C-alpha positions as CSV (number, residue, x, y, z in Angstrom):
1,M,-29.6,26.7,-22.5
2,S,-31.8,25.3,-19.8
3,A,-30.7,24.2,-16.4
4,I,-30.4,20.6,-15.5
5,K,-31.7,19.2,-12.2
6,G,-31.1,15.6,-11.0
7,W,-30.2,12.8,-13.4
8,E,-31.6,13.7,-16.8
9,G,-28.6,12.3,-18.7
10,S,-27.1,9.1,-19.8
11,I,-23.8,7.3,-19.8
12,R,-22.5,5.0,-22.6
13,V,-19.4,2.8,-22.5
14,G,-17.8,1.0,-25.4
15,T,-14.5,-0.4,-26.6
16,T,-14.7,1.9,-29.7
17,K,-15.9,5.5,-30.0
18,T,-18.8,4.3,-32.2
19,L,-19.9,1.8,-29.5
20,A,-19.9,4.5,-26.9
21,E,-21.7,7.1,-29.0
22,D,-23.6,6.2,-32.1
23,T,-24.6,2.6,-31.5
24,G,-24.2,2.5,-27.8
25,T,-26.9,1.9,-25.2
26,D,-27.4,3.8,-22.0
27,E,-26.1,2.3,-18.8
28,S,-28.9,1.7,-16.3
29,E,-29.5,2.5,-12.7
30,I,-26.9,5.3,-12.5
31,Q,-27.1,7.3,-9.3
32,S,-24.2,9.7,-9.6
33,V,-21.4,10.7,-11.8
34,A,-18.5,12.9,-10.8
35,M,-15.8,13.9,-13.4
36,S,-12.5,15.5,-12.5
37,N,-9.8,17.1,-14.5
38,G,-6.8,17.9,-12.2
39,N,-3.9,19.9,-13.6
40,N,-1.8,19.6,-10.4
41,V,-0.8,23.2,-10.6
42,E,1.9,24.1,-8.0
43,A,3.3,27.4,-6.9
44,L,7.1,27.6,-6.8
45,Y,8.8,29.8,-4.2
46,E,12.2,31.3,-3.6
47,L,13.7,31.6,-0.2
48,G,12.9,35.0,1.4
49,S,9.8,35.6,-0.8
50,R,6.2,35.1,0.4
51,G,4.8,35.2,-3.2
52,P,5.3,32.5,-5.8
53,K,8.0,33.1,-8.3
54,E,6.3,30.9,-10.8
55,V,3.2,28.7,-11.1
56,K,3.8,25.4,-13.0
57,E,1.5,22.8,-14.4
58,G,2.0,19.2,-13.2
59,N,0.7,15.9,-14.5
60,I,-2.9,15.9,-15.6
61,D,-5.2,13.6,-13.7
62,L,-8.5,12.6,-15.4
63,S,-11.1,10.5,-13.6
64,I,-14.8,9.7,-13.5
65,D,-16.5,8.3,-10.4
66,I,-19.7,6.4,-11.0
67,T,-22.2,5.0,-8.5
68,A,-25.1,2.8,-9.6
69,H,-27.7,0.6,-8.0
70,Y,-26.5,-3.0,-8.2
71,V,-28.3,-5.0,-10.9
72,D,-27.3,-8.6,-11.6
73,G,-25.5,-8.8,-14.9
74,S,-24.8,-5.1,-15.1
75,G,-21.3,-5.7,-16.6
76,W,-19.5,-3.2,-14.4
77,P,-17.3,-5.8,-12.7
78,T,-16.2,-7.2,-16.1
79,K,-15.5,-3.7,-17.4
80,A,-13.4,-3.0,-14.3
81,G,-11.4,-6.3,-14.8
82,V,-12.6,-8.0,-11.6
83,G,-11.1,-11.4,-11.5
84,S,-8.8,-10.7,-14.4
85,T,-5.0,-11.0,-14.1
86,G,-4.1,-9.7,-17.5
87,A,-4.1,-6.2,-19.1
88,L,-7.2,-4.2,-18.5
89,T,-9.5,-3.2,-21.5
90,S,-9.5,0.4,-22.7
91,Y,-12.9,2.0,-23.1
92,Y,-14.5,5.2,-24.3
93,L,-16.9,6.5,-21.6
94,A,-19.3,9.2,-22.8
95,I,-21.5,11.3,-20.4
96,Y,-24.5,13.1,-21.8
97,P,-25.9,15.5,-19.1
98,K,-29.1,16.1,-21.1
99,G,-29.4,12.6,-22.6
100,Y,-28.0,11.4,-25.9
101,T,-29.2,13.6,-28.7
102,G,-27.2,15.2,-31.5
103,G,-26.1,18.7,-30.6
104,Y,-26.5,18.2,-26.8
105,P,-23.5,18.3,-24.5
106,E,-21.1,15.4,-24.4
107,I,-18.1,14.6,-22.2
108,R,-16.1,11.7,-23.5
109,M,-13.1,10.2,-21.9
110,Y,-10.8,7.4,-23.1
111,G,-9.1,5.2,-20.5
112,K,-9.5,2.2,-18.2
113,F,-11.5,1.4,-15.1
114,N,-9.3,1.5,-12.0
115,D,-11.5,-0.1,-9.5
116,W,-14.9,-1.5,-8.6
117,S,-16.6,-1.7,-5.2
118,F,-19.7,-3.3,-3.9
119,D,-21.7,-2.1,-0.9
120,E,-24.6,-3.9,0.7
121,S,-25.6,-2.6,4.1
122,Q,-28.2,-4.3,6.3
123,D,-31.0,-1.8,5.5
124,G,-29.6,0.1,2.5
125,V,-29.8,-0.1,-1.2
126,V,-27.1,-2.3,-2.8
127,I,-24.8,-0.2,-4.8
128,E,-21.7,-0.6,-6.9
129,A,-19.1,2.1,-7.5
130,M,-16.4,2.5,-10.2
131,T,-13.6,4.8,-10.9
132,F,-12.5,5.4,-14.5
133,V,-9.1,6.8,-15.1
134,G,-8.7,8.8,-18.3
135,E,-6.0,9.0,-20.9
136,S,-7.7,11.7,-23.0
137,L,-10.7,14.0,-22.6
138,A,-13.0,15.6,-25.2
139,I,-15.8,18.1,-24.3
140,G,-18.3,19.3,-26.9
141,T,-21.6,18.5,-28.4
142,A,-22.7,15.0,-29.4
143,P,-21.3,13.4,-31.3
144,I,-17.8,14.7,-30.9
145,G,-15.8,14.1,-34.0
């Protein structure tokens, strides 16, 4: 296994697993990706005791934060439901840290985009940022069955 430095990977998004993996295309201009799996573990204490009596799991929080250079027609606002008042579309979002190749690592989440933001500073690069909230998570090698 070789180390990875910088962005050598790819991200694919689709309304079906096949569109996100097999026939999907890489999203362009990605600057950063941060995935989180929070178990919300909490220590439970009894009065008079300094140590926890028990450690309990809470609700699982799955999310992926993506930052990309803004490109006209990128599709991120549509995926995030910007301007929509109905139900949001569910997507498969697949991250390939070493690029999409069979047998390479894959992190795939199923869920919905929670938000989209746009940032254009006076002298900076125009970026858009999205947060994807997951319902399920699979980690393995591409393609995950």
